[in-house]
Phi, psi and omega in degrees: 000137181271129179282126179250127176082148176279126178301137179055038185302332181293343179275353185277144172256157181255121180293159176301323178299315180296320177298317179296317178295320179299319179292308186285329183265333186231359178072022181271115181284159185306321182291343181251351188295327179296310179297316180298312182290327176299321177296315179298312183294325182283337185243356183296154179254127180295135178250306184193161170257129182274170182301329181273015179072003174284156182241143180253130177232164171219155172221111188054241183261011180256126177256141174221147181247132178238158173245100183293337178290318180267355184051056180223153175265124186271313183198165174230141174203168180274000000 
């Protein structure tokens, strides 16, 4: 079974790095990044847990990395 969505995604914060990546890679301005990332986190498909315990998800062609220990979104990329 494929896991859909990050558990407790509303508790996650978006790092400044992730906000910067969202702007430069996807054109998402700071005032919209919360709404945009909530959609990704709620609908993303789990891919793998990395060695540093961070988790990789994707939603369509957007990949995002989260840190479940810190409850933060680390980055977004294609």
